[in-house]
C-alpha positions in Angstrom: 29.5 0.0 14.3 29.0 0.4 10.5 25.4 -0.8 10.7 24.6 1.7 13.5 26.1 4.6 11.4 24.1 3.6 8.3 20.9 3.3 10.4 21.5 6.6 12.1 21.9 8.3 8.7 18.7 6.6 7.4 16.8 7.7 10.5 18.0 11.3 10.1 16.9 11.3 6.4 13.5 9.9 7.5 13.1 12.7 10.1 14.0 15.4 7.5 11.8 14.0 4.8 8.9 13.9 7.2 9.5 17.4 8.6 10.6 19.3 5.5 9.5 17.3 2.4 11.6 15.1 0.2 12.6 17.9 -2.2 14.3 19.9 0.5 16.5 17.1 1.9 20.2 17.5 1.2 23.0 15.2 2.1 24.8 17.9 4.1 21.7 18.4 6.3 21.3 14.6 6.8 24.9 14.4 7.8 24.5 17.2 10.3 21.4 15.7 11.9 23.0 12.2 12.0 26.2 13.5 13.6 28.2 12.2 10.6 30.4 13.7 7.9 29.2 14.1 4.3 32.0 11.7 3.3 30.5 9.0 5.6 27.0 9.5 4.1 28.5 9.2 0.6 30.3 6.0 1.7 26.9 4.3 2.2 24.9 6.1 -0.5 26.5 7.2 -3.7 23.8 9.7 -4.6 21.1 11.8 -2.9 18.4 9.8 -4.8 19.8 6.5 -3.5 19.8 7.9 0.1 16.2 9.1 -0.2 14.9 5.9 -1.7 16.7 3.8 0.9 15.2 6.0 3.7 11.7 5.2 2.4 12.6 1.5 2.3 14.0 1.8 5.8 10.8 3.4 7.1 8.7 0.7 5.5 10.8 -2.2 6.7 11.1 -0.8 10.3 7.4 -0.1 10.6 6.4 -3.3 9.0 8.5 -5.3 11.4 7.4 -3.4 14.4 3.7 -2.7 13.6 2.5 -5.2 11.1 4.0 -8.4 12.6 1.7 -8.9 15.6 0.0 -12.3 15.7 -3.7 -12.9 16.5 -2.7 -15.5 19.0 -1.1 -12.8 21.2 -4.5 -11.1 21.8 -7.2 -12.2 24.2 -9.9 -11.7 21.5 -10.0 -11.1 17.8 -11.9 -7.8 18.5 -9.1 -6.6 20.7 -6.5 -7.5 18.1 -8.4 -5.8 15.4 -8.9 -2.7 17.6 -5.1 -2.6 18.1 -4.6 -3.0 14.3 -6.8 -0.1 13.6 -5.1 2.1 16.1 -1.6 1.1 14.9 -2.5 1.9 11.3 -3.7 5.5 11.6 -1.5 8.6 11.7 -1.5 9.2 15.5 1.1 11.9 16.5 4.6 10.6 16.8 6.2 7.7 14.9 2.9 6.7 13.2 2.4 10.2 11.8 6.0 10.3 10.6 5.7 7.0 8.9 2.5 8.0 7.2 4.2 11.2 5.9 7.0 9.0 4.5 4.6 6.5 2.9 2.8 9.4 1.2 6.1 10.4 -0.3 6.7 6.8 -1.4 3.3 6.5 -3.0 3.8 9.7 -4.9 7.2 8.6 -6.1 5.9 5.2 -7.1 3.3 6.9 -9.3 6.2 8.4 -11.3 8.8 5.7 -10.9 7.9 2.1 -11.9 10.9 0.7 -10.0 9.3 1.8 -6.7 6.0 0.2 -7.4 6.9 -3.3 -6.1 8.0 -1.6 -2.8 4.6 0.2 -2.5 2.8 -3.0 -3.4 4.8 -4.9 -0.8 3.8 -2.4 1.9 0.1 -2.7 0.9 0.4 -6.5 0.9 1.8 -6.7 4.4 -0.8 -4.1 5.5 -3.6 -6.2 4.1 -2.3 -9.4 5.6 -2.1 -7.7 9.0 -5.8 -7.0 9.0 -6.8 -10.3 7.3 -5.1 -12.3 10.1 -7.1 -10.8 12.8 -10.4 -10.9 10.8 -9.8 -14.6 9.9 -9.2 -15.4 13.5 -12.5 -13.8 14.5 -14.4 -15.5 11.7 -13.0 -18.9 12.6 -13.8 -18.5 16.3 -17.3 -17.3 15.6 -16.6 -13.9 17.3 -17.2 -12.2 13.9 -19.9 -13.0 11.4 -19.8 -12.3 7.7 -20.3 -14.0 4.4 -17.3 -12.1 3.0 -13.7 -13.5 3.0 -11.1 -12.2 5.4 -9.3 -10.8 2.3 -12.3 -8.8 1.2 -12.9 -7.5 4.7 -9.2 -6.6 4.9 -9.5 -4.6 1.7 -12.4 -2.7 3.3 -10.3 -2.1 6.4 -7.3 -0.8 4.3 -9.6 1.4 2.2 -11.2 3.0 5.3 -7.9 3.5 7.1 -6.2 5.0 4.1 -9.0 7.3 3.1 -9.8 8.6 6.5 -6.1 8.6 7.6 -5.2 10.9 4.7 -7.9 13.4 5.8 -6.5 13.3 9.4 -3.0 13.6 8.2 -3.8 16.8 6.2 -5.6 18.2 9.3 -9.1 18.1 7.8 -11.2 19.9 10.4 -14.0 17.4 9.9 -11.7 14.3 10.4 -9.1 14.3 13.2 -7.4 11.0 13.9 -9.7 10.0 16.8 -12.7 10.6 14.6 -11.1 8.5 11.9 -10.6 5.7 14.3 -14.2 5.8 15.4 -15.5 5.8 11.8 -13.3 2.9 10.9 -14.5 1.0 13.9 -18.1 1.7 13.1 -17.9 0.5 9.5 -15.9 -2.6 10.3 -18.1 -3.5 13.2 -21.2 -3.4 11.0 -19.4 -5.7 8.5 -18.3 -8.1 11.2 -21.5 -8.3 13.4 -19.9 -6.8 16.5 -20.3 -3.4 18.3 -18.1 -0.5 17.5 -17.0 -0.3 21.1 -15.5 -3.8 20.7 -13.2 -2.4 18.0 -12.2 0.7 20.0 -11.0 -1.1 23.2 -7.2 -1.5 23.0 -6.4 -1.7 26.7 
């Protein structure tokens, strides 16, 4: 199907951007990895720049739909939901690390290209709302205690995850991804009046 071919091409581009960097990705290499012809790639994407931009959009939309769409009602407690949100938002090996690498490319391009800034802002908006939903549920139930709004606390969560996640992504010897997860849990737990262990339990 046409949709499958386009998605296969976008996934191949995402894999190459994550592994080799956006500057080294060429249409011929994407076509080879996707098992497609260069003519088919050009059928869907008129230029290399369009392909790369759409690959970043694809990564965002796919991860957003899969990772940032969970509802608080699906979790037994707000703490468990927030613990899962923290774990889902850090660059653990596999798909999450790949997505982080792609998002770093998106943020860098958005600095230079104003047309990409709404996409980056949309990513952050969805990311912030994801945390705010779990925090609001805990505040409403009394499980969490804070004088700050869910949105303020979500901004804190995003700042912690982003700052520590970048350090883990670049292999800072002082901040691997599990350490980042513990530090995020410690800081949010203190802000929400719960134990750090409550924000580390995802099973």
